N, C-alpha and C positions, 0 to 999 in steps of 0.2 A: 635480614635481607633475603637470605636464602630461602626462607620459609614463604617471603612475600612473593619472591621469583617463582616458586614453585607453585604457589596459589594462582598466579597469573597465567602460567604456562598450562596448569590444569583448566582454567576457564576458558582461555583460547582453544583447547582440544574440545572442551564440551560445546563451545559455540560451531566448531568445524562439524562436529558430529550431528548436531541438530540440522545444520545447512545440509549435510549428506543425507540424513533420514527423511528429511521432509522434502520431497521432490515430485516428479511427474508420476513415478508408480504409486505414489500415495493417492493422488489425484484421480488416478485412472478407475478405480473401482467406484461403481455407481453408488452402492450403498454408502461408501465413505464420502463421496462427495455430496450427497443430501444431508449426512450427518454433520459434516463441517459447516454446510450452509445454515442449517438449523441452529447450531451452536453460536453462529455468526449473530444470527438475528436474535437469538435469546440474550446475548451479550448487549443488545441494545443498538447494533450497527443496522442502519436501514438499507436494504437491498432491493435490486432492479435487476432484471435479465440483460445481458450484454450479447453483442456477437460473439462468435467463436471462428476459428481459424478454416479457411477453406484450402483446397490443394495448393501446394508450393507456398506462396507468402501471400495468399489472397484472404478475403473476408467473408463471412456468410452474409453480409449485407448486399443490396444491390447496386451501392454506389461504386462506379468506375473509378480506379485508382484509389480507393480509400487511403485517407492518409494515417490512419490509426486502425489497421486491421485488427479485429478480435478484441480491441481494447476500449470499445465506445459503447454505451446503451444502445437498445434496439429500438426504443421509443424516444420521441423529443419530449414527451411528458415525464421523463425519468425522475424528476426532482419531485412531483407530486405522487408519482407511482411508486417510489422507494418505501418500503415498509419492513417492519419487524414481526408482522402477522405471521405465526406459524403455518396455518392452513393455506394462506397463499403463497409462502415461499415453498411450501411442499408441492403444492399445484405446478407452480413454475419448474421446479427441479424435475418433475416427473414427466410434465409434458414437453419440456425443452431439454431433453437429456444431454444435448451436446452444448448448449448455452454456458458462457462465462457469466458471472454476476459482478456488477459493480455496487459499491457502498456510497451514498450521498454523503458528503462531508459538509460541515458547517450546521447541521443539524442538532445531532448529539455528540458529535466527535470531529476533531480535525486530523489529518494526517500530515506530518513531517517527511519528506519524501527526499532521499540523499542517494547519492552514488553507493554502489554496493560495498565497495571496499572501505570508503569512509564510515558506512554504517557498521561494519564489522568491526572496525576500531573503536567506534564510539559505544557500540553496545557492550564490548568487553571493559571499557573504561567504566561505564554506567554502573555495570554489575558489579565491579570490583570496588567501586565506592559506595555500594550499598543503596544505590539510588533506585526507587521504584519505577521500574519499566514495565509498561503494559504491553499489549499486543504487538507483535513485530513481524512483518511479511517481508520475504525475499522475492525479487523477481529475476528470473535467468537471463533476463536482458539487460541486467545490470544496474537496478535500483533496489533500495529497501527502504521499507514503509514503517514508521514508527506512530502507531494509532494513540491519540491523546483525546483529552477532554476538548471541547469546541471552546473557542474564545468567546462564544455567545454574540447575540445580537445587541449592540448599543442601544440606548435610548434615544440617541440622535442619530439619524440613520446617515446624516451628511458626515459624521466621523467614522463611517465604516471604512475599514482598510479595503481599497479596491483590489480586485484580483484580475490581472490583465496580462499573464503571462501567455495567454492563448495568441495574442497579437503583439506583444511587447516582451522580450524578442520576438522577431518572426518565427523562428522555431525554438522548441525547447532545448534541442541540441546546442544552441548558442550559448546556454547557461548551464554548467555542469554542477552548480553548487545545490543548496538546499531549496526545496520548493515546499511551500506551506499551502496545503489543500484546505481551504475554508468554505464559506458559503459559495454555492453555484459551481462547486467541483466535485470530482469523484475519483474513485481509484478501483482497480480490480482487486477483487478478494479471492483468497485461495478457497477451493482449488481451481484455478484458471489456467487454461492452455494457450499458449502463444504460437503465432505463426511461424512457418520455417521448419526445416529439418531438426532433428535431435531431441524431440519431445521437451522443448522448454515450456517452463511452466512458472506460475506464481504459487507459493506455498508458506505456510506459517513457519517462522522460527520461535516464536513464543505466540500460543495460541490465544484466541478471544476470551478464555475464561479469566486472564488476566485484567485486574481493574485498569481503568484508562486514569493515566497521571495527568497532571498541569503539564501543558506544553512547556512552559518556561523552566521547568525542572529539567528538561532535556535539551533546551535550545543550546547553551553554552556548549556543551560536550559536542553536539552535531555540528554546529557552525564551525568550532575548531578543527573537528575532522575533516569537514569539507575544505576549510582554507589549506590545510596540508595536502588534500587529494588535489586541489588544482595548482599546486605549486607554490604555496607561500603567500598567495594573495588573499585578501579577504573575501570571504564569501557571502555575497549579498543574500538576502532571503526573500524569495519572490513569491508572493501570495498567488493561488492558481485559481482559475475558474475556466468552464469549458463553454 
């Protein structure tokens, strides 16, 4: 029992070290930024340029009162624009040095998006249980992203699980549980800078070199952690598109 407790304590400390070590300072260096983006593309996660923070809580886009500052693609064609081509990612990274990047989900991978504290708890339990966990990113605005293989496109398109979190509930803040980013959605990839003071960012906890797992191998741990996070109520899984 004591050995098991010591092992879990050490694991918890290791996760905390990862979260401290990966942060805004890591994302700040231009050469580190490009290397991380190229590593992400080489891992098969398609990328496209996104907006970046403007002074205060603003956004680099020209939309007045942007509802998702520095968190959205710069092009309406982001789904077809997203690519893993090294040369294209290099051009974007060098010609748009302040840009964040998104990865389009539902093509080669999905993302299970959970509250940060629930994600930390689930990650600790998954690693302690010897479950294969793929890339994991943490956002300083309170979310953790678990990257998995995609659910794929079914032969019968009518059976596709619809992704409607952008309009139901009315805002994502109304549902604090797990969000499943699949076809038609995206997430920011590290290194990404968030608006506001304090240098908040999105950073890797486990890098893109880790193989993508099947989503169902993580789902039970993540939903259980989310249920505890929201006060013991069952945490529904909301597919998401933008």
